[in-house]
C-alpha positions in Angstrom: 93.6 95.0 -36.6 90.6 95.9 -38.8 88.4 93.2 -40.4 90.1 93.3 -43.8 93.6 93.0 -42.2 92.3 90.1 -40.0 90.9 88.1 -43.0 94.1 88.7 -44.9 96.2 87.5 -42.0 97.5 84.1 -42.9 98.2 83.1 -39.3 94.6 83.8 -38.3 93.3 81.9 -41.4 95.5 78.9 -40.6 94.5 78.8 -36.9 90.9 79.3 -37.8 90.6 77.2 -40.9 87.2 75.9 -40.1 85.8 79.3 -39.4 87.3 80.6 -42.7 85.6 77.7 -44.5 82.3 78.7 -42.9 82.8 82.3 -43.9 83.4 81.2 -47.5 80.3 79.1 -47.5 78.2 82.0 -46.1 79.6 84.3 -48.8 78.9 82.0 -51.7 75.5 80.8 -50.5 73.3 83.7 -49.5 71.1 82.9 -46.6 72.6 79.5 -45.8 71.6 77.9 -42.5 73.7 76.2 -39.8 72.3 72.8 -40.8 73.3 73.3 -44.5 76.8 74.4 -43.5 77.2 71.3 -41.4 76.1 69.2 -44.4 78.4 71.0 -46.8 81.5 70.7 -44.6 80.6 67.3 -43.1 80.9 68.6 -39.5 78.8 67.9 -36.4 76.0 70.2 -35.2 78.0 71.0 -32.0 81.1 72.0 -34.1 78.9 74.2 -36.4 77.3 75.9 -33.4 80.6 76.6 -31.6 82.3 78.0 -34.8 79.3 80.2 -35.8 78.8 81.5 -32.3 82.5 82.6 -32.3 82.0 84.3 -35.7 78.9 86.1 -34.4 80.7 87.2 -31.2 83.6 88.5 -33.4 81.2 90.6 -35.4 81.9 88.7 -38.6 78.5 87.0 -39.1 74.9 87.9 -38.5 71.7 85.8 -38.5 68.3 86.9 -39.6 65.2 86.6 -37.3 63.7 83.1 -37.2 60.6 82.7 -39.3 57.6 80.6 -38.3 55.4 78.8 -40.8 52.7 76.2 -40.7 55.4 73.6 -40.8 57.2 75.0 -37.8 60.4 77.0 -37.4 62.3 77.7 -40.6 66.1 77.5 -40.7 67.6 80.9 -39.8 69.6 82.4 -42.7 73.1 83.7 -42.1 75.1 86.4 -43.8 78.3 88.2 -43.4 77.7 91.3 -41.3 76.6 94.1 -43.5 79.2 96.7 -42.4 82.0 94.1 -42.1 83.7 95.7 -45.1 82.8 97.2 -48.5 83.8 96.5 -52.1 83.6 98.5 -55.3 82.6 97.1 -58.7 83.2 98.8 -62.0 81.7 97.9 -65.4 83.1 99.8 -68.4 80.9 97.8 -70.8 78.6 99.7 -73.2 77.1 103.1 -72.8 73.9 101.6 -71.3 75.6 99.5 -68.6 78.8 101.4 -67.7 78.6 102.2 -64.0 80.2 102.0 -60.5 78.6 100.0 -57.7 79.4 100.2 -54.0 78.6 97.0 -52.1 78.4 96.0 -48.5 79.6 92.6 -47.2 76.2 91.1 -47.9 76.7 92.1 -51.6 73.9 94.6 -51.4 74.3 97.7 -53.6 74.5 100.8 -51.4 75.1 103.3 -54.3 75.4 103.2 -58.0 76.8 105.8 -60.4 76.6 105.7 -64.2 79.7 106.2 -66.4 78.3 107.7 -69.6 80.4 110.7 -69.8 84.0 109.8 -69.0 86.5 112.4 -70.2 88.9 111.8 -73.1 90.0 108.8 -75.1 93.1 107.9 -73.1 92.7 105.1 -70.6 94.4 107.2 -67.8 91.9 110.0 -68.3 89.0 107.6 -68.1 90.4 106.0 -65.0 90.9 109.3 -63.3 87.3 110.1 -63.9 86.2 106.8 -62.3 88.5 107.3 -59.3 87.1 110.8 -58.7 83.6 109.3 -58.7 84.6 106.5 -56.4 85.9 109.0 -53.8 82.8 111.1 -54.1 80.6 108.1 -53.7 82.5 106.9 -50.5 82.3 110.5 -49.1 78.6 110.7 -49.7 78.1 107.3 -47.9 80.4 108.2 -45.1 82.7 105.3 -45.7 86.5 105.5 -45.4 88.7 104.0 -48.1 90.3 101.8 -45.4 87.0 99.9 -45.1 87.0 98.9 -48.7 88.2 95.4 -49.4 89.2 96.2 -53.0 88.0 97.0 -56.5 86.7 94.7 -59.2 86.5 95.6 -62.9 84.5 94.0 -65.7 85.8 94.2 -69.3 85.5 92.5 -72.7 88.6 91.6 -74.7 91.9 90.0 -74.1 93.0 90.4 -70.5 95.9 89.3 -68.3 94.3 89.1 -64.8 97.4 87.9 -63.0 99.0 91.3 -63.3 95.9 93.3 -64.1 96.9 94.1 -67.7 94.5 94.9 -70.6 96.0 93.6 -73.8 93.0 94.8 -75.8 89.4 95.8 -74.9 86.8 97.6 -77.0 86.1 99.7 -73.9 89.5 101.3 -74.4 89.7 101.0 -78.2 92.5 103.6 -78.6 94.9 101.9 -76.1 96.7 98.5 -75.8 98.9 96.7 -73.3 98.3 98.8 -70.1 98.2 97.8 -66.5 94.8 98.9 -65.4 94.9 97.4 -61.9 98.3 98.8 -61.1 97.0 102.3 -61.9 93.9 101.9 -59.7 96.0 100.6 -56.8 98.4 103.5 -57.1 95.6 106.0 -57.0 93.4 104.4 -54.3 95.7 102.1 -52.3 93.3 99.2 -52.9 93.9 95.8 -54.5 92.2 95.6 -57.9 91.1 92.7 -60.0 89.8 92.3 -63.6 87.6 89.7 -65.2 86.3 89.1 -68.6 82.6 89.9 -69.0 81.2 86.4 -69.9 83.3 84.8 -67.1 81.8 87.2 -64.6 78.3 86.6 -65.9 78.7 82.9 -65.3 80.0 83.5 -61.8 77.1 85.8 -61.0 74.5 83.3 -62.3 76.1 80.7 -60.0 75.8 83.0 -57.0 72.6 84.8 -57.6 70.8 83.2 -60.5 69.2 80.1 -61.8 72.5 78.1 -61.7 72.9 78.1 -57.9 72.5 74.3 -57.7 74.3 73.5 -61.0 77.9 72.3 -61.2 78.3 72.4 -65.0 76.7 75.1 -67.2 77.6 77.7 -69.9 76.6 81.3 -70.1 76.4 82.5 -73.7 76.7 86.3 -74.1 75.2 87.7 -77.3 78.5 89.0 -78.5 79.8 85.4 -78.7 81.7 85.2 -75.4 81.0 82.2 -73.2 81.5 81.8 -69.4 81.9 78.2 -68.3 81.4 76.6 -64.9 82.6 73.0 -65.1 82.5 70.6 -62.2 81.7 73.4 -59.8 84.6 75.7 -60.8 84.8 78.7 -63.2 86.9 77.6 -66.1 89.0 80.5 -67.5 91.7 78.8 -69.5 95.4 78.8 -68.6 95.7 82.5 -69.7 92.2 83.4 -68.4 90.9 84.0 -71.9 88.8 80.9 -72.6 85.4 81.2 -74.2 86.0 83.3 -77.4 83.3 81.4 -79.2 83.1 84.2 -81.9 86.3 82.7 -83.2 84.6 79.3 -83.9 84.9 78.7 -87.7 81.7 77.4 -89.3 82.4 78.3 -92.9 85.2 79.1 -95.4 83.5 82.3 -96.6 82.9 85.7 -95.2 84.9 88.6 -93.8 88.4 87.9 -92.4 88.6 87.6 -88.6 91.4 89.1 -86.5 93.4 85.9 -86.7 93.2 85.9 -90.6 90.6 83.1 -90.9 87.3 83.5 -92.7 83.9 82.1 -91.7 84.1 82.6 -88.0 80.7 82.9 -86.4 81.5 86.3 -84.9 82.2 87.7 -88.4 79.4 86.0 -90.2 76.7 87.2 -87.9 77.9 89.7 -85.2 75.2 91.2 -83.1 76.1 94.7 -84.2 74.9 93.9 -87.7 71.3 93.8 -86.3 71.8 97.3 -84.9 73.4 98.6 -88.1 70.6 97.3 -90.3 68.0 98.8 -88.1 69.8 102.2 -88.2 70.0 102.0 -91.9 66.2 101.3 -92.1 65.6 104.3 -90.0 67.9 106.4 -92.1 65.9 105.3 -95.2 62.6 106.2 -93.4 61.7 102.6 -93.2 58.9 101.3 -91.0 60.3 100.2 -87.6 58.9 100.9 -84.1 62.5 101.3 -82.8 62.0 105.0 -83.8 59.4 105.3 -81.0 62.2 104.7 -78.4 64.8 107.0 -79.7 65.3 110.6 -78.7 64.2 113.4 -81.1 67.8 113.9 -82.0 68.2 110.3 -83.2 71.4 108.6 -81.9 72.4 105.0 -81.8 70.0 102.1 -81.8 70.4 100.2 -78.5 69.5 96.7 -77.5 66.6 97.6 -75.1 65.0 99.6 -78.0 65.1 96.6 -80.3 63.6 94.3 -77.6 60.8 96.8 -76.9 60.0 97.1 -80.6 59.8 93.3 -81.0 57.4 93.2 -78.0 55.3 95.9 -79.8 55.0 93.7 -82.9 57.8 95.1 -85.1 58.2 92.4 -87.8 61.4 93.8 -89.2 63.2 93.7 -85.9 61.8 90.2 -85.1 63.1 88.9 -88.5 66.6 90.3 -87.9 66.7 88.9 -84.4 65.5 85.5 -85.6 68.3 85.4 -88.2 70.8 86.2 -85.6 69.6 83.5 -83.2 69.7 80.9 -86.0 73.5 81.3 -85.8 73.5 81.3 -82.0 71.6 78.0 -82.1 74.2 76.5 -84.5 77.0 77.6 -82.1 75.2 76.4 -78.9 74.6 72.9 -80.2 78.3 72.6 -81.0 79.1 73.7 -77.4 76.7 71.3 -76.0 78.3 68.4 -77.8 81.8 69.5 -76.5 80.9 70.2 -72.8 77.5 68.3 -72.2 76.5 71.0 -69.7 73.4 70.8 -67.5 72.2 74.1 -69.1 73.2 76.9 -71.5 72.1 80.3 -70.4 71.2 83.1 -72.8 70.9 86.7 -71.7 67.9 87.7 -69.5 66.2 89.8 -72.2 65.6 86.6 -74.3 62.8 85.8 -71.8 60.9 88.9 -73.1 61.1 87.9 -76.8 61.3 84.0 -76.6 59.8 83.4 -80.0 62.7 85.1 -81.8 65.5 84.0 -79.5 65.4 81.2 -76.9 62.7 79.2 -78.8 64.9 79.1 -81.9 67.9 77.8 -80.0 65.7 75.2 -78.3 64.5 74.1 -81.8 68.0 73.6 -83.1 69.0 71.8 -79.9 66.3 69.3 -80.8 69.1 67.6 -82.9 71.3 67.1 -79.8 72.0 63.5 -79.1 68.8 62.2 -80.6 70.4 59.0 -81.8 69.4 57.0 -78.7 72.2 58.7 -76.7 69.9 60.2 -74.1 71.8 63.6 -74.1 70.0 66.6 -72.6 71.0 70.2 -72.0 68.4 72.9 -71.0 68.4 76.2 -72.8 67.4 78.9 -70.3 67.1 82.6 -70.0 69.6 83.8 -67.3 68.6 85.8 -64.3 71.8 87.9 -64.2 72.8 90.2 -67.1 74.7 93.2 -68.3 72.9 95.6 -66.0 74.3 93.6 -63.0 78.0 93.7 -64.1 79.1 96.5 -61.8 77.6 94.6 -58.8 79.1 91.4 -60.0 82.6 93.0 -60.4 82.3 93.9 -56.7 82.4 90.2 -55.9 86.0 89.9 -57.1 87.9 91.5 -54.3 85.7 89.7 -51.7 86.4 86.3 -53.3 90.1 87.1 -53.1 89.8 88.3 -49.5 88.1 85.1 -48.4 90.4 82.9 -50.5 87.4 81.7 -52.4 88.6 79.0 -54.8 85.6 79.3 -57.2 87.6 81.8 -59.3 
């Protein structure tokens, strides 16, 4: 029985419930020590030692070398053994961030391939292109498909994760109502899982980012999707589509949203309007430093170009970004009143241009609970962002394999 079959075996998991709990904690807490595991699970030092020694003997867990410091011997960090199994993560999101990542059991990226040139408009054609690249990636790394725990996929839109169906996603704008996970499993033999992009970002920030020690926080994506970790668990809604903040109505005017209402924040100030206005300025030969970051042939204006231009002192881009974050601030303060989270995270790139992004949201949050209520929510730039989505998607099959209840 290989490792994947062993961990999927319900009889083994039932007989070794404590060892499975330890594996889950090692997976969710990178570099956790024996002492910390004992504290988390409320078990004795002897029990921890016996269980972990068995896991090491079984080849499931490895410990790093003990480090000495001026204060003595530091706790020895533990991880799942690197070659215990592998997982594959796919991000279809955006031309800049679409890629495949191959992860080992320590969640380290062994290989990454960009997905900028997938063939055709049909979802099956695109998936075939991805599957071909997955097989080539595994062959190059000398890894058999049987050693892969599964495939995770990150998307935007309306999804049905319980059966892997995509109702609608802008990443497959010409297709609706198709079973993405079923297709991947039929072609690879591997279980497949999908997750909405902002939900995944919140899960990643909890595992790798600044929210490791937080039990309640929000992750605000700049396209008005929100991932919510509430009381230590990822909140996805009863249909796993919670967090569509772009549908929050803040006015009676403006363009009509998909549900027929006017004045939703996602229609009043969508982020793509910033890109569109800058592209129009360039077309009109206006003065913007974004042009310095575009190829000679022109093309679309991308977010990293705008951020770089603002850092270079581009006043037009700075003004447009400031206008956008005024609406973000209005939305975030409403969310803070509803959820009272410890923090609301904005995308990592806001740390590069704080004066036109995170500082504006913090200013608006100055109104939050000032009537002697003592309310406080931090506004922070996240550590994990869109460029990490493929790696993050690779967490999904491992979470399922280890019966991790966080998702």
